[in-house]
VEXDREN-2710 file (C-alpha; in Angstrom, 1 decimal):
% VEXDREN-2710
k/r/px/py/pz
1/UNK/-177.3/136.1/132.3
2/UNK/-176.6/134.4/129.0
3/UNK/-173.2/135.1/127.4
4/UNK/-174.9/137.3/124.8
5/UNK/-176.5/139.4/127.5
6/UNK/-173.2/139.5/129.5
7/UNK/-171.2/140.7/126.6
8/UNK/-173.9/143.2/125.4
9/UNK/-173.9/144.8/128.9
10/UNK/-170.1/144.9/128.9
11/UNK/-170.0/146.6/125.5
12/UNK/-172.5/149.2/126.8
13/UNK/-170.1/149.8/129.7
14/UNK/-172.6/148.4/132.2
15/UNK/-171.6/145.9/134.9
16/UNK/-173.0/142.4/134.2
17/UNK/-173.1/139.5/136.6
18/UNK/-169.4/138.8/136.1
19/UNK/-166.5/139.7/133.7
20/UNK/-167.0/138.0/130.4
21/UNK/-164.2/135.6/129.5
22/UNK/-162.9/133.9/126.5
23/UNK/-159.4/132.6/126.2
24/UNK/-159.1/132.8/122.4
25/UNK/-159.6/129.1/121.8
26/UNK/-158.8/128.5/118.1
27/UNK/-156.6/125.8/116.8
28/UNK/-156.5/124.1/120.2
29/UNK/-160.2/123.2/119.8
30/UNK/-159.3/120.6/117.2
31/UNK/-158.3/118.4/120.2
32/UNK/-161.9/118.3/121.2
33/UNK/-163.0/116.5/118.0
34/UNK/-159.8/114.8/116.9
35/UNK/-159.6/116.7/113.6
36/UNK/-156.2/117.3/111.9
37/UNK/-155.1/120.9/111.9
38/UNK/-155.7/121.3/108.2
39/UNK/-159.1/119.6/108.4
40/UNK/-160.1/121.9/111.3
41/UNK/-158.9/125.0/109.4
42/UNK/-160.4/124.3/106.0
43/UNK/-163.7/122.4/106.8
44/UNK/-166.4/124.6/108.2
45/UNK/-168.3/121.7/109.7
46/UNK/-165.2/120.5/111.6
47/UNK/-164.3/124.0/112.7
48/UNK/-167.9/124.7/113.9
49/UNK/-168.1/121.3/115.7
50/UNK/-165.0/122.0/117.6
51/UNK/-165.8/125.6/118.5
52/UNK/-169.4/124.7/119.6
53/UNK/-167.9/122.0/121.8
54/UNK/-165.6/124.6/123.4
55/UNK/-168.7/126.6/124.4
56/UNK/-170.5/123.6/125.7
57/UNK/-167.6/122.2/127.6
58/UNK/-165.9/125.3/129.0
59/UNK/-168.6/128.0/129.0
60/UNK/-166.6/130.7/127.2
61/UNK/-168.6/133.9/126.6
62/UNK/-167.7/134.6/123.0
63/UNK/-167.0/132.7/119.7
64/UNK/-164.3/134.4/117.6
65/UNK/-163.8/132.7/114.3
66/UNK/-160.0/133.0/114.1
67/UNK/-158.5/130.0/112.2
68/UNK/-155.4/131.5/110.7
69/UNK/-154.3/134.7/109.0
70/UNK/-154.0/133.1/105.6
71/UNK/-157.7/132.8/104.8
72/UNK/-158.0/135.8/102.5
73/UNK/-154.5/135.6/101.0
74/UNK/-155.1/132.0/99.9
75/UNK/-158.1/133.1/97.9
76/UNK/-156.1/135.9/96.2
77/UNK/-153.7/133.3/94.9
78/UNK/-151.1/132.8/97.6
79/UNK/-149.8/129.2/98.1
80/UNK/-150.4/128.1/101.6
81/UNK/-148.5/125.6/103.8
82/UNK/-150.6/123.6/106.3
83/UNK/-148.3/122.2/109.0
84/UNK/-149.5/119.3/111.1
85/UNK/-149.4/121.1/114.5
86/UNK/-149.5/124.9/113.8
87/UNK/-151.5/127.4/112.0
88/UNK/-151.4/127.6/108.2
89/UNK/-149.1/130.2/106.6
90/UNK/-147.9/131.4/103.2
91/UNK/-145.2/129.5/101.4
92/UNK/-142.5/132.2/101.9
93/UNK/-140.4/130.6/99.1
94/UNK/-143.2/131.2/96.6
95/UNK/-144.8/134.5/97.2
96/UNK/-147.8/135.4/94.9
97/UNK/-146.2/138.8/94.2
98/UNK/-142.6/138.1/93.3
99/UNK/-141.8/141.6/92.1
100/UNK/-143.1/145.2/92.4
101/UNK/-144.4/144.8/88.8
102/UNK/-146.7/142.0/90.0
103/UNK/-149.1/144.2/91.9
104/UNK/-151.5/144.2/89.0
105/UNK/-152.0/140.5/89.7
106/UNK/-154.2/141.5/92.7
107/UNK/-157.6/141.2/91.1
108/UNK/-161.1/141.5/92.5
109/UNK/-162.5/138.1/93.6
110/UNK/-165.8/137.0/94.9
111/UNK/-165.5/135.8/98.5
112/UNK/-168.8/134.0/98.3
113/UNK/-167.3/131.5/95.9
114/UNK/-163.5/131.4/96.7
115/UNK/-162.5/128.3/98.8
116/UNK/-161.4/129.7/102.1
117/UNK/-163.5/132.8/102.5
118/UNK/-166.6/131.0/101.5
119/UNK/-165.8/128.3/104.0
120/UNK/-165.4/131.0/106.7
121/UNK/-168.8/132.5/105.7
122/UNK/-170.3/129.0/106.1
123/UNK/-168.5/128.6/109.5
124/UNK/-170.2/131.8/110.8
125/UNK/-173.6/130.7/109.5
126/UNK/-173.2/127.3/111.4
127/UNK/-172.1/129.0/114.6
128/UNK/-174.9/131.6/114.5
129/UNK/-177.5/128.9/113.9
130/UNK/-176.1/126.7/116.7
131/UNK/-175.2/129.3/119.4
132/UNK/-176.2/132.8/118.2
133/UNK/-179.2/133.1/120.6
134/UNK/-177.0/132.7/123.7
135/UNK/-173.4/133.4/122.6
136/UNK/-172.0/136.3/120.5
137/UNK/-170.3/135.3/117.3
138/UNK/-167.5/137.5/116.1
139/UNK/-166.1/137.0/112.6
140/UNK/-162.3/137.4/112.3
141/UNK/-160.6/138.9/109.2
142/UNK/-157.1/140.1/108.4
143/UNK/-156.7/143.8/107.5
144/UNK/-155.8/144.9/104.0
145/UNK/-152.1/145.6/104.7
146/UNK/-151.7/142.3/106.4
147/UNK/-153.2/140.4/103.5
148/UNK/-150.9/142.2/101.1
149/UNK/-147.9/141.3/103.2
150/UNK/-149.0/137.7/102.9
151/UNK/-149.0/138.0/99.1
152/UNK/-145.7/139.9/98.8
153/UNK/-143.6/139.2/101.9
154/UNK/-143.2/141.7/104.7
155/UNK/-139.6/142.8/103.9
156/UNK/-140.4/143.4/100.2
157/UNK/-143.6/145.1/101.0
158/UNK/-141.7/147.6/103.2
159/UNK/-139.5/148.5/100.3
160/UNK/-142.5/148.9/97.9
161/UNK/-144.1/151.4/100.3
162/UNK/-141.2/153.7/99.4
163/UNK/-140.5/152.6/95.8
164/UNK/-144.0/152.6/94.4
165/UNK/-146.7/153.7/96.9
166/UNK/-149.3/154.1/94.2
167/UNK/-149.0/150.4/93.2
168/UNK/-149.4/149.5/96.9
169/UNK/-152.5/151.7/97.3
170/UNK/-154.1/150.3/94.2
171/UNK/-153.7/146.8/95.5
172/UNK/-155.0/147.8/98.9
173/UNK/-158.0/149.4/97.3
174/UNK/-158.8/146.2/95.5
175/UNK/-158.3/144.1/98.7
176/UNK/-160.5/146.5/100.6
177/UNK/-163.2/146.2/98.0
178/UNK/-163.1/142.4/98.5
179/UNK/-163.2/142.8/102.3
180/UNK/-166.3/144.9/102.0
181/UNK/-168.0/142.2/99.9
182/UNK/-166.7/139.6/102.3
183/UNK/-168.1/141.5/105.3
184/UNK/-171.5/141.8/103.7
185/UNK/-171.7/138.0/103.3
186/UNK/-170.5/137.6/106.9
187/UNK/-173.0/140.1/108.2
188/UNK/-175.8/138.3/106.4
189/UNK/-175.2/135.2/108.6
190/UNK/-176.2/137.1/111.7
191/UNK/-172.9/137.6/113.3
192/UNK/-172.7/140.2/116.1
193/UNK/-169.4/141.9/115.1
194/UNK/-166.4/141.7/112.8
195/UNK/-162.9/141.8/114.4
196/UNK/-160.2/143.0/112.1
197/UNK/-156.5/142.2/112.7
198/UNK/-154.5/145.3/112.1
199/UNK/-151.0/143.8/112.7
200/UNK/-149.1/146.7/111.2
201/UNK/-150.6/149.4/113.5
202/UNK/-148.0/149.0/116.2
203/UNK/-144.7/150.7/116.9
204/UNK/-142.6/147.6/116.5
205/UNK/-143.7/147.2/112.9
206/UNK/-144.1/150.7/111.4
207/UNK/-144.5/154.3/112.4
208/UNK/-147.9/155.7/113.2
209/UNK/-147.6/158.1/110.3
210/UNK/-146.9/155.3/107.8
211/UNK/-149.7/153.2/109.1
212/UNK/-152.1/156.2/108.9
213/UNK/-151.0/156.8/105.3
214/UNK/-151.1/153.3/103.9
215/UNK/-153.7/151.3/105.9
216/UNK/-155.7/153.9/107.7
217/UNK/-157.8/155.2/104.8
218/UNK/-158.6/151.7/103.6
219/UNK/-159.7/150.3/107.0
220/UNK/-161.7/153.5/107.5
221/UNK/-163.6/152.9/104.3
222/UNK/-164.1/149.3/105.4
223/UNK/-165.3/150.2/108.9
224/UNK/-167.6/152.9/107.7
225/UNK/-169.3/150.3/105.5
226/UNK/-169.6/147.7/108.3
227/UNK/-171.1/150.3/110.7
228/UNK/-173.5/151.3/108.0
229/UNK/-174.8/147.7/107.9
230/UNK/-175.5/147.9/111.7
231/UNK/-172.6/145.6/112.6
232/UNK/-170.1/146.3/115.3
233/UNK/-166.4/146.7/114.5
234/UNK/-163.7/145.3/116.8
235/UNK/-160.0/145.4/116.4
236/UNK/-157.4/142.8/117.3
237/UNK/-153.7/143.8/117.5
238/UNK/-151.2/141.8/119.7
239/UNK/-148.3/143.9/118.7
240/UNK/-146.2/146.0/121.1
241/UNK/-147.0/149.6/121.2
242/UNK/-150.4/149.4/119.5
243/UNK/-151.7/152.7/118.0
244/UNK/-155.1/152.9/119.8
245/UNK/-155.6/156.6/119.0
246/UNK/-155.4/156.6/115.2
247/UNK/-157.2/153.3/114.9
248/UNK/-160.1/154.6/117.0
249/UNK/-160.2/157.7/114.9
250/UNK/-160.3/155.7/111.7
251/UNK/-162.6/152.9/112.7
252/UNK/-164.6/153.9/115.7
253/UNK/-164.5/150.3/117.1
254/UNK/-166.7/149.1/120.0
255/UNK/-163.8/147.0/121.4
256/UNK/-160.1/146.4/121.0
257/UNK/-158.4/143.0/121.7
258/UNK/-154.8/143.6/122.7
259/UNK/-151.8/142.2/124.5
260/UNK/-149.4/145.0/125.2
261/UNK/-149.7/148.6/126.6
262/UNK/-150.8/151.0/123.9
263/UNK/-148.1/153.3/122.4
264/UNK/-149.5/156.4/124.0
265/UNK/-149.8/154.9/127.5
266/UNK/-147.2/154.3/130.2
267/UNK/-149.2/151.5/131.8
268/UNK/-152.3/149.4/131.7
269/UNK/-153.8/151.6/134.4
270/UNK/-153.4/154.6/132.1
271/UNK/-154.9/152.6/129.2
272/UNK/-158.0/151.9/131.3
273/UNK/-158.2/155.5/132.4
274/UNK/-157.7/156.9/128.9
275/UNK/-159.7/154.5/126.7
276/UNK/-161.8/152.3/129.1
277/UNK/-164.7/154.7/129.3
278/UNK/-165.5/154.5/125.6
279/UNK/-163.9/151.3/124.3
280/UNK/-164.4/147.8/125.6
281/UNK/-160.9/146.4/126.4
282/UNK/-160.3/142.7/125.7
283/UNK/-157.2/141.0/127.0
284/UNK/-154.6/140.7/127.9
285/UNK/-153.1/137.5/129.4
286/UNK/-150.0/136.5/127.4
287/UNK/-150.5/133.3/125.3
288/UNK/-146.7/132.6/125.2
289/UNK/-146.5/132.9/129.0
290/UNK/-149.7/130.8/129.5
291/UNK/-148.2/127.9/127.6
292/UNK/-145.8/127.2/130.4
293/UNK/-147.4/128.8/133.4
294/UNK/-148.9/126.8/136.2
295/UNK/-152.6/126.8/137.0
296/UNK/-151.8/128.8/140.2
297/UNK/-149.9/131.4/138.2
298/UNK/-152.7/131.7/135.7
299/UNK/-155.2/132.2/138.5
300/UNK/-153.1/135.0/140.0
301/UNK/-152.5/136.7/136.6
302/UNK/-156.2/136.5/135.8
303/UNK/-157.1/138.2/139.1
304/UNK/-154.5/140.9/138.4
305/UNK/-156.0/141.6/135.0
306/UNK/-159.5/141.8/136.5
307/UNK/-158.3/144.2/139.2
308/UNK/-156.8/146.4/136.5
309/UNK/-159.7/146.6/134.2
310/UNK/-163.0/145.4/135.8
311/UNK/-164.3/148.6/137.4
312/UNK/-167.3/150.1/135.5
313/UNK/-167.6/147.3/133.0
314/UNK/-166.1/147.6/129.5
315/UNK/-163.7/144.7/130.0
316/UNK/-163.5/141.1/128.8
317/UNK/-160.9/138.8/130.2
318/UNK/-159.0/137.0/127.4
319/UNK/-155.7/136.0/126.1
320/UNK/-154.0/138.7/124.2
321/UNK/-153.8/136.5/121.1
322/UNK/-154.7/132.9/120.2
323/UNK/-154.5/130.4/123.1
324/UNK/-151.5/128.1/122.2
325/UNK/-152.7/125.4/119.8
326/UNK/-150.7/122.6/121.4
327/UNK/-151.3/123.5/125.1
328/UNK/-153.6/121.6/127.5
329/UNK/-156.9/123.3/128.4
330/UNK/-156.2/123.5/132.1
331/UNK/-155.0/127.1/132.1
332/UNK/-158.0/128.2/129.9
333/UNK/-160.3/126.5/132.5
334/UNK/-158.5/128.4/135.2
335/UNK/-159.1/131.8/133.5
336/UNK/-162.8/131.0/133.0
337/UNK/-163.3/130.0/136.6
338/UNK/-161.6/133.1/137.9
339/UNK/-163.8/135.3/135.8
340/UNK/-166.9/133.6/137.0
341/UNK/-166.0/133.8/140.7
342/UNK/-163.4/136.5/141.4
343/UNK/-164.7/138.6/138.5
344/UNK/-168.3/138.9/139.8
345/UNK/-169.7/142.4/140.1
END
């Protein structure tokens, strides 16, 4: 089977030849081409070259276009810092929204012409043209509340949710409008799915009720639109105590990429039983653990994950978040080999 056929079978809850596998190789792929981190993150040709090489060299089953979480915020006006050896992030000493009165600064922008989102659109186009016939390409975007937190700062955003919820909702509406336009452009490239990072939908960050009030309606509108275009919706959330239930209700995703046990489950076994019949589960090897684990430990952990989730299809072996950007590829190779051998159906 090709990777595209393998993943398609898995998403249909059929058993393919083996468990699909993709350690989320993002920033680490820059090592394959010798690009600097900033060049890799901001130059679609360089990003595509590195990601394509990761498929050719390691045989991963999926291309997920995660570069960093600052892509959208940068185009809304947030100053971004580009460290030499880690993912880009906002300049937290110079937030775009300095005060609650600044929310009107969040204006509608055209993602086809802004620097970073247009570059991401180009990246998807390059990947689809190069690998789309054999490997699924999943575009990665940040959710509206996450983008707003990049513009305002997480602590101040929390206070604003209480002090002026109408201003927050107005900004989230504008951001969601842009994400819909952005998704249209991404879908036009021929991608197979869009994966949205819903960072705030976990119990360690905010209550389920608060998430449902502030981000839920906006991601529902976004997901409804993406589905209407015939594109799959996937969710990524590596937080502890992820709210599977309300996110599924809002977005009807085909798959969820996760790291920790969902909030309403006592174990991964319960997660498989409760959600694995309808949702493809993607994960959930810890990337912080894998950074220092031995190859032998990774082999055993990968086998453990396969034993937990493999039965009946609907499972893709992956890291629960981005594979560490400064780690050797040995442990990624080990995960891939285990999936192809031990993970056979």
